[in-house]
Every structure is written in structure tokens, then in C-alpha cells.
C-alpha positions, 0 to 999 in steps of 0.5 A: 500500500502506498502512503506518505508517513512522516515522523520526527523526534525532539531533543534539546527542548525546554518543554516536555511535551508537544502540543501541536505540530505542522508539516509543510511540503515543498518542491524546493529546498528553500521551502518557497514553492509549497505543495502542502501545509497542514497547519498546526494540529494537536493530534499530529503524531510524531511516531507516524503522521500520514498525510495524503498528498498526490505524488508525481514520479521521479520527483524530489520533495522537501519537508519541514516539521514545526512543533509547539511545546508546553513551554510555549516554544515553536521549533522548526526542523531543517528541511529534509527530503525524499524522492519518488521512484518511477511509480507508474511511469512507463519505462523507456528501456527494454530488458536486454541480454547477451550470449549467455553461453560465454562464461566471461561476465558481460559489461553492457555499455552505452556512450552518453553525450549530453547535448546541453548543461545538465541540471539533474540526472537519475539512473533507474536500473535493475540487472540480473542476477547482480549488477554494478554500474560505472561511468567512465570506469568510476563506480556509481554509488557505494552499494553492493549486491544490487538488486538484492535478494527476493522472490524474483518470480513475484517481484524484482527491485530496481534502484535509483542513483543520482548521477548528476555529477557524473553527467557533467561530462560525456562518457561511457555508461557501463553495467557489469553483471554477475550471477547472484541469487537469481542466476547461480546455485543457491539453496540446498538443491542447487548443487550445479551452478544453475539458478533457481529463478533464471538462466540468463543475464538481464538488464533494464535501465533508464538514464533520465537527464534534465537539462538546465533549460528545462528540457529532458531526455531518457536513454533506455536500454535497447539493442543499440547497447554494446556488450564487452566481456570482462575478465571475470569468468565465474561468480556465485555467492557460495563459491566466490569469484574467478578473474583472469587478467591474461585473457584476450579481449573479445570482439564487441557484441550487440545486446539483444532484447529478451523476455522480462523476468517473471516478477513485477519490476518494483521500486526498491524496498531493500536498504543499501548494502555498503561497506562499513568497517575496514579491518587491518589484519591483526597478524600474518600467520605462517602455519605448521602446514606451511600456509600463509594466513591473515588473521583479521582479529574479528569474524565478520561478513563482507569482502576484502581488497588485496594489492597484487603485483606478481609476474604475468600468469601467476595464480593467486588463490584466496580462501576464507575460514572462521577458525584455525585447527591445530594452528592451520587454516580450516574451512571444512565446516563450510561444507560445499561452499568453496568460499574462494577467489582465484586471480591470474595476474597480468603482471601489473599492479592491481588492487583486487576486490570481489564484485559478486560474492561475499564471505563470512570469515576471520582468516584468509589463506593466500597462496601465490604471493611469496612475501605477503605483507600485512598491509597488502590486504584489508577486510571490508565489512558489508551489511545493510545500512541499519542505523544503530539505536542501542548501546549496552555495556557492563562492568564485566569484561567477558559480558562486554565481549559477548555483547560485541559478539552479538552485534557482529552477529547481527551485522554479519547476517543483515546483508539484505536478508536476515540470514542464519549464517554468512559463510557456508552453503546456506546464507538463507533467511531462515524464519526461525532465526529471524523471529527469535532475534527480532526484539534484540535486533530492534534494541540494537538497530532501527529494523523497521525498513529491513524487516518490512522488506523481509515481511513483504517477501514473506507475504508474496511467497505465501500468496503462491503457497496457500498461506504457508510460510516456507522455512526460508525467505526468499524460499529459493526452492526450499520447501516445507514449513514448521511451527516457531519458524513459520510463526515469524509471520505473526511474531515479527510484525507484532514485535515491530508494532510494539517497538514502533507503535505504527499500525501500518505494519499490521495493516500491511502484513495482516493477510500474511499473518492471518494466512499463516494461521488459516494454513495451520487450521486447514492442516490441523483439521479435526484430528490435530494434523498440524501436530503430526507434520514435521517440526524443528521443535527446540532445535539444537537443545542439549536434553536429547543426547542420543545423537551425540555431539551433532544431535539436532532435535531437542527433548521437548515434545514437538507436538506440544510446541506446535500446538502452543505456537498455533494458539499464540499466533492466533492470539496475535492475529486477534490483537492485530485485528483489534488494533486495526478496528476489525472486531469480527476478526478479533473475535474469531481469532481470539476464540480460536486462540483460546480453544487451542490454549485450552487443548494444550492445557487439557493434554499436557498438564495434570489436575494439579497444574504440573507440566507433563513434559519435563524439560527446561523449555517446556516449563519456560513456555508454561510460565510465558503463556501462563498454562498452569494454574499452579505457577509456584509448582512450575517454578519449583519444577524448573528450579529443580531441573536446573539444580539437577543439571548443575545450574546449566541450561539445556535449551535450544532455539525455542527455549533459549531466546525466552529463557532469561526474560521468563525467569526474571518475569517470574522472580528468578533473577538470580538463576537468569544471572547465573546462566548468563555469567556461567563460564563453563559449557554450555553458556554464552561466556564459555564461547567467549573464553574459547575465543569467539568473536561472534555467536555460535550456532551450537553450544558446542560448536567448538569443544574445550580443546578448541576442536570443532565438534562436527562439520555437518552443520556448524557455524561460528556466526549465528545470531540466534542465541544472541537473543539473550540481549533482549533480556539484558536491555529489558531486565538488566538495564530495565528498558521494557517496551510496554504492550499497552503503550506501543511505540515507546512513548511510555516505558516501564523501567525496572533494572535488576542489578547484580554484584558480579556484573557491577554495572550496566549502562544502556541507551535505546534511541527508540522511535519516540526518543532516547532512553538511558538507564545506568546503574552502578554498585559502589559496593554490595549494598549501595547503588548509583542510578541515572535515568533519562526520559526523552521529550514527549515520553513518560516512564514508570520507574521501579527502583531495585531494592529501594527502601520505602522511605526513599520515595518520600525524598521531596528534594529529589525530582525523581520522586515528585510523582509516585504511584504504587511504589513506582516513580512516574517520570516526565522527560528529563534526566534523574539521578539517585544514590541509596542504600539497598534493602539487601546485600547483593554479594553472597555471604558463605559460611558453614550454615549456608545450605549446600545447594547455595554453595554449589551454585557458585561454580568456582567455590563448588569445584573445591568443595566437591574435592573436600566433601565426601561425594555421598554428602553432596546428595543432601543439598538442603542441608548445611555443612554444619548439619552434615558434620553433626550427623557425620562426625567420622567423615567431617572431623573438627579439623576438616570443618575448620578447613572448610570454614577457612575455604568458604571465607575466601569467597566472601 
């Protein structure tokens, strides 16, 4: 749906709230030629104000917002602009192609000779599989992998480039085409280098020139364009690229017209994919195997540039990998992906950079350059232009490294599509990974446009599949669907609505959301058919050890998970219908949701409220969806499961993203922190200690000895388990998005301090403005806390472990308005220091119950050596109690030694 929506934020105002706003839209940057003026309106919504204005194609518009505040201010923004694409305007250019039997990638070229001084020039272009445009051999724009990845059978994106500066002189317009997602192997079934969507190079372009005298002309692609062959002889996303500079020039060809691709040519939705960070190699490694390997110091996704000056005919072979094994280069976990670059030198000095592929890597092995210098190579991090919105740091070095790892996992897997991994023969938009990570991603970055494009592609795929959501989007021929994964169709739009407060995402995706639930309903029928289809379940959980190190299926009943998410998605559709004002639809899906929840409760819970599935994930889901009437019993069940597993997690793709948030929501903060801070396997910090610079796919991707656990499915760069950062933003720092106040105009702020973490500093530049929450423990009993609430917003602050008398401090503006033990904060920055009602550092002595002592893993290691093993099976007793009943096994001397040992941890 086409609509024009404006949004804005206010900083530095004396006022606290907006009282009215107006928007002016003009044809010029000086805002003289006004096309629309709303006048001041009190109902103007800064989160998204739709203004109906007729727009013309290929036109730049300028706009300003002016707001009035409750401090009698009138504040005017600078002029911003947006530009329309071709819209419904016809294309002058035609789709053209060349001889596709020739493997050397083509340049399509046209001489451009502007007849008069140029005021403005735009290039509207789409090339399949991938394209890069040049003018006089200079690259146009900074984007890579255009026209990006989508279901080309449904729609094909074109991009717009401002080439006004380039067209100030005559020259050659050249477009180099590669293979990409469209024309080369991609997906699980693509073992040969043939594309799922097409088999020939295709190009369409319109170069629209406006002269200073007001006249214009459009130069489009047609048979008058020529084809020149490049020195690139091979490219695909998995295997890399080949370039041979010794090849002779081939005769020029004439372009030929061709059929359009199946999909509708559509203006871009994809954000630009560009180079961001540039990495200098951290080290040159000469391995025991005699290899020359560059360590970039950080795993990332992208390209590289390498300076080469070797004699003619020299072959340079470049390979990338994520890890070393036995000190040597290693890439067997990439499966069939060669992930390489082959270059044959013509004897001249060249800076080589791949065009039509990308790599997920930390290490580069280079053969063919005898005396490789470290400064000859640079790593180029490539990802979509998502703006950073969230910052988070703590007083714990390993946690901070983990936070950085999660951010790099996001960057590596936000190359146009939210992919699972960026390195092996996959790199696909797995819906389950995208779904579980979407809240974390949205704390870290502005994901609206990125996910909107992904969800649009999802909806297009569903139209051809009767509502089914494929495992991956775009599907690229990958068939099948699963609960949790397909439920991304409902969960991601709802998450975006909660964070951004804009109901348009629900309106745009409602048929997709509803279509998914209706598809499940058809499969389910009257005999639970949905439960009996294949589901990934709690993928990669550790509670089903029968398959060994490479086991993929968890122990939680897949039927239980499938039915539960069916109920949850139906409930989301009902809530979306309510937001959109469709009461009939709301009632229909609310009824369906309640029916399915009741079925789950009836089948999987005892009369006393006990969950009959004894796994951590099942109990986490029970608490999240309030499936038991006896949550005290469920928490006791869950706590026992963790105690029985030495306080360690066993959860997979379903349980892990929910784990810590659900624990904290139910008062189990200590357990949540214990899981986060665990430095042993399995745990987030365990991989950090083993050298991870991104987040692993599996808890045991590497074993303790540094050996890879298996190669059938093992990535060192998956972001899914990094979803625990949602809990760190929402609970550790306390910045919680409220369902009753979507868009973050109102937030609940309830930080949870922890002595081992010492401090947490978080900021979130929400759609409504930037919130800050910062706490520091000066000692185990005293807290410093600072919070900032942005203009036009309000926060409900619940201070942790605060004495009641603190709220009576009339001199501190933080306590000017309180309600039910919460501070109601208006815009501004507030600070408080106070003594806690409890000591946050554990004190250990001989009277402490054994189960509490064993929760401290470092303490427990020594204790297990000092106490007889059979006594450890009485965790509810203290050492004093054990000694009183076991004088022979715990003598007075040993008791004294134990007491001395415990004091070391106080």
C-alpha cells in the first residue's frame, strides 16, 4: 500500500511535551514553492503522521516539521527530503541480454553525450542476477549486491542513483553483471551452478537527464547497447569469484532484447548494502602446514581488497575460514561452499576486490604471493545500512565481549536478508532465526525498513503457497514449513508494532499473518494434523543426547510446541485485528486462540497444574503463556531441573531466546544471572573464553580443546542465541517496551542489578526518543542510578531494592510523582544514590545450605574435592548439619578447613 508517513523526534527542548505540530511540503529546498501545509494540529503524531498528498514520479520533495511545546516554544526542523521512484511511469528501456553461453561476465555499455548543461540526472536500473554500474570506469554509488535478494518470480527491485555529477561530462555508461541469487546455485538443491529463478543475464535501465533549460531526455536500454566481456569468468555467492587478467579481449557484441523476468519490476524496498568497517589484519600467520594466513582479529561478513603485483600468469588463490585447527587454516565446516577467489595476474599492479560474492570469515589463506605483507590486504565489512539505536555495556569484561559478539552477529547476517549464517552453503533467511532475534535486533538497530522488506517477501511467497510460510525467505526452492519458524509471520510484525507503535505494519502484513494461521487450521483439521507434520521443535537443545555431539532435535515434545505456537499466533492475529478496528476478526481469532490454549492445557498438564513434559523449555513456555494454574509448582519444577543439571541450561532455539526474560518475569533473577555469567559449557561466556568473536550456532560448536565438534552443520556466526540481549536491555538495564503503550512513548523501567556484573549502562534511541538507564554498585549494598526520559515520553520507574522511605525524598525530582511504589517520570534526566534493602554479594559460611554453595561454580569445584561425594546428595542441608550427623567423615579439623575455604569467597 502506498502512503506518505512522516515522523520526527525532539531533543534539546525546554518543554516536555508537544502540543501541536505542522508539516509543510515543498518542491524546493528553500521551502518557497509549497505543495502542502497542514497547519498546526494537536493530534499530529510524531511516531507516524500520514498525510495524503498526490505524488508525481521521479520527483524530489522537501519537508519541514514545526512543533509547539508546553513551554510555549515553536521549533522548526531543517528541511529534509525524499524522492519518488518511477511509480507508474512507463519505462523507456527494454530488458536486454547477451550470449549467455560465454562464461566471461558481460559489461553492457552505452556512450552518453549530453547535448546541453545538465541540471539533474537519475539512473533507474535493475540487472540480473547482480549488477554494478560505472561511468567512465568510476563506480556509481557505494552499494553492493544490487538488486538484492527476493522472490524474483513475484517481484524484482530496481534502484535509483543520482548521477548528476557524473553527467557533467560525456562518457561511457557501463553495467557489469554477475550471477547472484537469481542466476547461480543457491539453496540446498542447487548443487550445479544453475539458478533457481533464471538462466540468463538481464538488464533494464533508464538514464533520465534534465537539462538546465528545462528540457529532458531518457536513454533506455535497447539493442543499440554494446556488450564487452570482462575478465571475470565465474561468480556465485557460495563459491566466490574467478578473474583472469591474461585473457584476450573479445570482439564487441550487440545486446539483444529478451523476455522480462517473471516478477513485477518494483521500486526498491531493500536498504543499501555498503561497506562499513575496514579491518587491518591483526597478524600474518605462517602455519605448521606451511600456509600463509591473515588473521583479521574479528569474524565478520563482507569482502576484502588485496594489492597484487606478481609476474604475468601467476595464480593467486584466496580462501576464507572462521577458525584455525591445530594452528592451520580450516574451512571444512563450510561444507560445499568453496568460499574462494582465484586471480591470474597480468603482471601489473592491481588492487583486487570481489564484485559478486561475499564471505563470512576471520582468516584468509593466500597462496601465490611469496612475501605477503600485512598491509597488502584489508577486510571490508558489508551489511545493510541499519542505523544503530542501542548501546549496552557492563562492568564485566567477558559480558562486554559477548555483547560485541552479538552485534557482529547481527551485522554479519543483515546483508539484505536476515540470514542464519554468512559463510557456508546456506546464507538463507531462515524464519526461525529471524523471529527469535527480532526484539534484540530492534534494541540494537532501527529494523523497521529491513524487516518490512523481509515481511513483504514473506507475504508474496505465501500468496503462491496457500498461506504457508516456507522455512526460508526468499524460499529459493526450499520447501516445507514448521511451527516457531513459520510463526515469524505473526511474531515479527507484532514485535515491530510494539517497538514502533505504527499500525501500518499490521495493516500491511495482516493477510500474511492471518494466512499463516488459516494454513495451520486447514492442516490441523479435526484430528490435530498440524501436530503430526514435521517440526524443528527446540532445535539444537542439549536434553536429547542420543545423537551425540551433532544431535539436532531437542527433548521437548514437538507436538506440544506446535500446538502452543498455533494458539499464540492466533492470539496475535486477534490483537492485530483489534488494533486495526476489525472486531469480527478479533473475535474469531481470539476464540480460536483460546480453544487451542485450552487443548494444550487439557493434554499436557495434570489436575494439579504440573507440566507433563519435563524439560527446561517446556516449563519456560508454561510460565510465558501462563498454562498452569499452579505457577509456584512450575517454578519449583524448573528450579529443580536446573539444580539437577548443575545450574546449566539445556535449551535450544525455542527455549533459549525466552529463557532469561521468563525467569526474571517470574522472580528468578538470580538463576537468569547465573546462566548468563556461567563460564563453563554450555553458556554464552564459555564461547567467549574459547575465543569467539561472534555467536555460535551450537553450544558446542567448538569443544574445550578448541576442536570443532562436527562439520555437518556448524557455524561460528549465528545470531540466534544472541537473543539473550533482549533480556539484558529489558531486565538488566530495565528498558521494557510496554504492550499497552506501543511505540515507546511510555516505558516501564525496572533494572535488576547484580554484584558480579557491577554495572550496566544502556541507551535505546527508540522511535519516540532516547532512553538511558545506568546503574552502578559502589559496593554490595549501595547503588548509583541515572535515568533519562526523552521529550514527549513518560516512564514508570521501579527502583531495585529501594527502601520505602526513599520515595518520600521531596528534594529529589525523581520522586515528585509516585504511584504504587513506582516513580512516574516526565522527560528529563534523574539521578539517585541509596542504600539497598539487601546485600547483593553472597555471604558463605558453614550454615549456608549446600545447594547455595554449589551454585557458585568456582567455590563448588573445591568443595566437591573436600566433601565426601555421598554428602553432596543432601543439598538442603548445611555443612554444619552434615558434620553433626557425620562426625567420622567431617572431623573438627576438616570443618575448620572448610570454614577457612568458604571465607575466601566472601
